Structure formats: C-alpha cells, structure tokens
N, C-alpha and C positions, 0 to 999 in steps of 0.2 A: 485629469486623464490618466488611466492606469498605465503602468509600465508594461512593456511587452511580456516580461516574465510573470507579472501578475495575471495577465490574460492567459498565458500558458497554464499557470497553476489552477486558475479558475476553470478553464476548459477541461483540464485533467480531472479535477475534483468532481465536476458535474458529470463527466463521462463515467468515472468510477462509481458514483452514486447511482447512475442509471444502469450500470452493468454493460456499458458500451465498450467492449474490448477493442474494437477496431480503432476508436478514437484514442483510447488509453495507449495502445501500441504506437500510434502516430506521434505521441508526445515523448516517447522514449528515444534516446540515442541508440544506434545499432549496437554499441558496445556497453550498454548500461550494466551497472553492477548493483544488485540489491542485497543488503545485509539484513538477515532475519535473526533476531536474538533468541536466546533461550536454550533449553535442554529438552528438545522435543524433535520428532522426526522432520519437522520443517525448518529447523534452525540451520543456519549456514549462509554462505554467499552464493548468489546466483548470477551468472554472467551471460550477457547478451539477451536480446529479446526472447530467444528460444529458452534460455535458462529461466527467465521470469515466467514465461508461459508454462514451463514444466512445474515450477512452484505453484502457479495458479491452479493447474490441473490437479496436483496432489492435494492442495488445500480444499478444492471442491470435492474431491474424492473423500477426504477425511471428514468433511462436514455434511456429506450427502447433498451438497448444494444448498444447505440451509444456513445462510449467513447474510449479513447485510450491513450497510452503513446507516445507522440510526440518524446521524446528524453530521453534517460538515459544519463544525463550530466556527472555524475561521481559516482563512487562506492568506498567507503572507508571501512576499517575494521581493528580492532586490536584484542587482545585476548578476549575482553568482549563486544565490541560495533561494530555496523555496521551503515553506513550512505549511503543513496541513495539520489542523487540530480536528480530530474526528471522534465520534462515538460509534463503536462497531460491536457486533454480536455474532456469535457462531453457535450452532446447535447441532446435536446428534442425539440419538436415543439415550435418554437418561442424563444428558449433560447440556448445560447452557452457560455461556460466558458472555458477559457484557463488559467492555473495557473502554477507557478513554485512550486514544492513540495519538502520538505525535510522530509524524513522518517528516524527516528532514531530507531535502533534495539538494544535490549539486547540479547546477544548470550550466551547460556549455552549448554555445551555438543554437540557442533557443530550443534546446531539447533537455530532457531529464537524463542526466548522465550517471547519477548515483543516488541510491535511496538507503536511508537508515531508518528502520522501524523501531518504535519504542512504545510499549504498552504500559499502562499504569499498574497493572497487576500481572507481571510476567509469570509468577508462580501459578496463577489460575490458568493462564494460556498454556503453560507447559503441562499442567495436569490434564487439561482438556484434550490435548493432542497425544497423550501417552496412555 
C-alpha cells in the first residue's frame, strides 16, 4: 500500500501532466516556496501560491502556452520528501528545448511546502528564456 505522501506526489504529477491547475494548487501549502535555477527571467524564488501562479503565468507567456510534460518518468516519496523525474519541453517561434527534470519537494502536513527545480541542461533553458 502506498504511503500518503506517495499518493500526494502521484496526484500532483498526474494533475500537472493534465494541466489541472486547481488540483496542483490543492497540493501546495499556502506558504509554498519554489526555487527556479538559472540566469533567465524566470530564475528566482517564488513565495506562496500566488507567487507560484505568477511564475506559471510568466512561463506560459514566454512560451506562448506551447509546453508540456512528455513523460512522468518516476515518482518517489517518503515522510518528508518527494521527487519527480520528468521529461519536459517548451517551444516558441524558432526555439524548442527538451530536458530531463528533477523536482525535489519538501512535504509538511501532507502538502508540498518547498520545490527545487533542476534541469539536466540549464544552459539550454537559460538560452531559451533569454
């Protein structure tokens, strides 16, 4: 039987893959912090659900809404941490990037409290967004 945090992570991954923002937001703690690496306009820390929504809106704006999760490779969780292994892509006129992504999560009170994003080719991601 899966642990509760495994169920949380799988629900979150499935919702993200479907683009179900309402379910994604339900998985977040109110004071969530998201860390986005790199040297591009999206890099930085985002605080609270509204901060993560602001990041998402800017991401959609910069990609023209042309992006997706190619594959949820694997989902892991224990009592305090979650991990998603993904293949993602983004596109805009004249540019396309496909990367493998590892998202690490801190889980508190059955909610995602903190996210660290890591792409296997940060240079390509930075170049795409600049």
